[in-house]
N, C-alpha and C positions, 0 to 999 in steps of 0.2 A: 877383706881377708878371703883368699881363695879356698874353696872347699875341696877336700881330697875326695876323688872319685874312687869307688870300689872297683877293683879289677874284676872283669868278667871271666870266670873260670869255667872249665868244662862241667864241673859239678853244679855250678849255678845255672847253666843252660839246661842241663838234664833235669834239675829240680823244677825249673819253670815249665818245661815241656810236660813233665809228669803231673805237675800241679794243674795245668790247664786241661790235660786229658782226663783228670779225675772228676771234673765237674759233671759230665754226663752220667757217670756212674753214681755219684752222690745224688744227683737229681732223680735218677731212676729208682734208687733205693728209697729215697724219701717219698716218692710217689707210690711205690708198692707198699710201703709201710702204712701210708695213709689209707690206701684202699683196703688193706687187710684189717686195720683197726675199724674202718667203717663197716665192713662186712660182718665182723665179729660183734659189732655193737647193735646189729639189726634185731637179734632176739630180745635184748634188753629194751630196745625202743618199742617193740611190739608189746612186751609185758607192761611197760609203763603206760602205753596208750590205752590198753584195755583196763589196766588198774585205775586209771583216772576216770574211766567211764563208769566204774562200779559204784563210786561214791554217791 
């Protein structure tokens, strides 16, 4: 049984191009988010480090 192929429309092409171009932006956002979380967690890591030494 032959499969029906979807027609490639202009909107389909635009969506694929924008979807592909969005990956660097998503990766950059994820990297910056990770760095910001890591930087803001430094004070709690320092407190936990010295708190464990007090025992």
